[in-house]
N, C-alpha and C positions, 0 to 999 in steps of 0.2 A: 431759187425760190428758197426764200428764208422767212425765220417765224421772228415777230418781236412783240412784248406785251404792251400794254397801249392802255393805260387807265386800268377799267376793269375787262378789257377787252383785247384782241390782237390784232395784230398788221401781220398780212401776208404777201411777199413782195413777189412783184412777177415783172419781166419786161416782153409786154404784148404792144404788137407794132399802134401808134398811137392811130394812123387812119381805119381802123378796125377794130380799136379798144378802148372803154370808158378808162378816166384813171382811175374813180374808185367805183366800189359796189360792194355789197354786203356778200358773205359766202354763205350760202345755201344749200350748196351742194356740191360733194369734193370735183364733180366732173367738170366744175366753173373752171380747175383750175388746171386745164388740160388743152393747150393750143389756144387761146384766146377765147372767142364770144361771137355766138351767130344766133339763127332763129333756133336751134336746138333747146336755146337755154331755157325756152318755153316749155319741154315737154319733158317732166322728169324720167319718163323711161328712156329717152335718149341721153338723157345725163347721168343714168345709171350707167348704160352701155360703156361712156368714156371713163367712167369710174373704176371699172375694170381693168382699162389700158392703163391705169396708173401703177406706177411701181409701188408694192406691197410697203415698204419703208417709208414712203411718201403717206400713204393712204393712214398707218399707224402714228406717222409726226401729226398730220391734220384733222384726224377725226374725230377728236375731241372737241376742236374749237367749233363745231355743227352748233353745238348745245350751247354758246354763249356767242355774245357779240363777237364777230370778227371782220375785220376791213381785206377784200384784196386791194391792193395801190402798186398800181404799173407806176415804175421807176422813169416810163418811157415821157410821162406827164409829169416828173418834179423828183426831186431828191427823198431818200428817206427822213433828213430832218426837213424839208419843205410839208411833205404829207403829216408830217406830226404836229408841225404849226399849222395847219390846216385843220386838223381833227384837234385841235386843241383850243380853238376857237372860239370865242366866250358864246355860250350859246343863249340870245337876247331874249327874255319873255315874248314880246313884242317886235314885229318887224318894220322896217320902210318900205312900202310897197311905189311904185313909181310906175305909173300909165302913160303909154304916149296914143295920142291921139283920142279926142274924143266924139267920134261921130255915134251913130247907131248902136254899134257892140261896144265901142269902150264909155260909150254914158251909161249903160246898161252893167256892163259889166263895173264901174265904178260903182253904182246907185247898190249894187247887191253886196259888195265888196264893203261898203258903210253900213248897209245894214245888219249885216251877219260874219263881220270881222273885228268885234271890239274884243276878242278871249286872245285874237293875235297878231292884230296890225295894231302900230301906234299911229303911224300917220299914213295918207294917201296921198301921193305927190301926185300932180297932174300936168301937163303938157301939152299944147295944141298949136298949129300955126295961127287960128285965130285965139289971138287974146281976150276978145269978146266970150267965145264959148267957154273957156278958161273961168274968168270972172261971174259966168253966168253959173258954174256948177260948184264952184266953190262958196258962193254966198246961198245958192239953192240948200247944198246939203249939209252946210254948218250950221243951216237954219234949222235943218230935222234933228231934234234932239228928245231924249225922256226928260220929263219932269223932275227938277231937283238932283238929276243924275245927269250933269250936263259932260261930263268926260267918258262916259259910257261907251260912247261909238266913237272910229278914228277920226281924226279932224284931218279935210284936206287944205291943202296947200297948193299956192301954184308956183313951178318950177321956172327957173330958166333952163335953156336948154342944155347947157355944159352940166347941170346942175341932175341928170336926167339919170347917170349912171351912179349916183353919191346915197345908193341904198342897199336894201335885201333881194330886194326881188324885182327886176324892168320887167313891165308888161308891154310886149308889142301887140298894138289895134290897128295900127296905120295900113292903110288899105285905101285900093283905087281900083278904076277897071271893071266895078261890080256891073253886070249883064242887068239892066232895066229890065223889072218887073213886063213879062210879055213877048221877053225876047227867047227864040226857039233855040236856047240852049242845053243840051244833055246834062253835063255837068258843071255847074257854072265856076266850082273853085279854079277846075287847071285853065280856065280863059283868066282868072286874076292872077295865075302864078308870074308873066313875066314880069308885069308893072308890078306885083309886090315883093319879088327877089332882088330887083335893084333899090328899095326901100329897105329892104330889110339888110342887104350887106352894108349900107351905108353905115347902119346902127350898129352892126357886128364889128362895123371897124373900131366905131367910137368907142367901144365898148374891150377893144382889143389896146387900143391907146390908153385908157382908163386905169389896164389894170382890172377890169372887175371879174371880182370873185363872186359875186350872187349868181342867183337865178336866172338866167333870159328865158322868158316864158311869152309862147309864141300863140298866139289868139287869131290872128287872120289866117284866113285863108290861100290856097290850101297847105294847113300846117305841117304836113309832116316834112314834105319837099322844103318849104319854106324854113324848117329845123336846120336842113340837110344844107341850105344856102347859107344861113347865117354861120353854122359852122366851119365850112371852107373858107367864105369870106373873112373870117376873124381871125384865121389860122393862115393865109396869103400875106406873102412881105411882099415890098414896092414891085418885085416883076412876078406874082402873082404864081410865085413857088409857095406850096404847104411846108411848112417852119414851126407846127406848132409851137407858136408863139401867144395863141388866143387863146379862147376860151374852150374851156376841154368838155369834149363833148356832154359830160354827165350834169353839165351847167345849162345846157339848152334841153326843152321841155316843150312840147307843143299839146296844146288844151281844147284838142276836136273831137274824139273817141266817147266822152262823158255825152254829148244829147246822144250819137248813136245808141248807147247805151238803153239812155232813157226812152228813146221814139220806139224801140223795139218792145222795151218795157209797156210801153203806153197802148201798142197791138197787143200783147200777152196778156194784156187786162181784160182784152175787149175778146179775145178771141179762146177760148177754154183750149182748141188744141196747141197753142204757143203756150199755156200759164207754166210748163216746167221751166221755160227762164226765168220766171222770176223768182225760184229758189237755185236755179242750181245752173243757168246760163251764162255765158261771156260773151264779152264783145274782143276783136283784134281789131290791128291792122288800121290804114288811113279815114280820114273824114273824108268818105269818098266812094267809089264807083267798086273798089276792090277791100271793102266794109267785109268781115268776117261775122257774122254772129252765130253763137253755139247756141242751139233750144237747151242742151245739157252736157257736160260732159262725160258722165257716168254714164248716161242712157241717149245718147246724141244720135239723132236723127238728120241725117245730111239735106234730104229733098224738104223736110219741114225746116229747115235751120237757114236752107236758100230762100226759103220762101218768106221767110222773118226779115231774113239780110234786105230784099230786097225791098218789103214794108219801108224799114227803117231809109232805107238809101234813095225811096223816091218820097219820104215826107215831107221835104224842102221844096218841091215844087207844087206838091198838093196846095201849102202856103202860096206860093207863090202865083198857083190858078185862082187864088181868092184874092188875088190883088195886091199881096201885101209881100214885103220880103221878111222871109225867115231868118232873124236874126234874134227874135227874145229867148227860143231854149238854147242856143248854141249859147250866147251869151253870158246866161245862168248856169246849166247845165254842165258844157263843155270846162268854160274859161271861171267864173268864180268860185261855186263849189268844188269844181276838182283842187283849183289851187288853195282855196281854205284847207281842204284836206290834205294839201301837200304840207302845207305849214305846220298843220297838227299830225303831220307823222300817221296819217292813217291812211290805208288801203282806198285806192282809186283807180280814174282811167286817165292815162296821158300817155304822150309818145314820147320815147326814150331813146336814146342812142345802143345800136344792137347789128353789132355785125358790119358798119357802113352805114346803115340806114338808119331811120327813127322810124320804129314801131308801135302802135298804140297795144297795149296791153293792161291787165292789172299790175299797180305797181305801189308801193311806198317809201318816202325816203326816213332812213334811219341815221341815229348815230354815228352808224359802222358802213354807211352808203345807200348807194339805191339795191330796192329789193325788189324783185320781178316775181310775181307767182310765176311756178312753175305747176304744171300738173300732168296726171297720166294720159296724154292727149292720145283720143283714136286716129287711127291714119289716114281716112277720110279727113276728119277736118285738121291734120296738119298737112296733108296735100294743098289746103285751100292756103292754109299761111303762109305756105310755100313762093304758091302764085301772087298772094299779094305783097310778098316780101321781096321777088325779084320783080314785079311792079314797080314798087318803091325807087329799086335799086339803078331802074333802065330813066328815071325821069331826069337825073343828074349821073 
């Protein structure tokens, strides 16, 4: 474990197992330096316990780096020189964002990014198996413009399949196997997993072949297991053995938790007993049955939080009962808004690699790597997070 100066910040090198650890993250607590990563990274109490077990000389060596920009770089995912090059890459003011598939979700994400992303997106590339669909959206959205300010919104361009990974952000919206409205299905997302796992694996391998260095954003359901499926497929050789030559774990993020947070807020606005969530609440875990909503961290109420969680989990079923597929809120809250916050380096909800699974939590992308929020979590809340975490471990 060594320390190197990098621009205005510092790099601390570690060597943690690739299957369980990210390549790059921001150092926010010395407890992150002890023995890899896991669910404990979300709990500042447990991080503090780990810090106490770090040798005093290491605490003195690295303590000052917490007050400035500091990256933890995992040498299992690249040499020191490779990490220097990655961190020194020019940060463009605006990004190239490419979307795969323009169904209900993809087209809604595209529209929202077009309208909201002028400050951080240069172009929006689109690809769909149906060429007429691409032509429609290119025509329609490029005819949406502010008068006398015709370059204010990002341009939409049609892509060839081989151009999909010539970008900074690849957004996976492809999906099949969605149960029809009226089908008696308890968790629609998991019904989609088998079909969508095959699709995402194909494109994860394409990303590997192209040496893609950008963000692989997963929007299709079920978000969290599909992130893991993409990570594994990208890092398998021809004999399906893990070789770590594909996408690094932090390159993949899942965008499903944002709408669950928004749904909890929706009900918190309508019932005063949930109102603490609006200022003190948090959302964790997967976009599905193991979702964890906390009414508050400082004044956590386990029963109240579980009630609010259930309301958020079942919100999509209420929309389906009306005869509609519930895709608009997810496409906007989970995908478009959260993607834009990611590009701007602002706090948002998404799923990130954590000890071998993709777990949703509040986070942000910084020049020094991914920054996961850690809070002093009540034990009852942490036990709920453990259940969600182990549930995700069992899927793949």
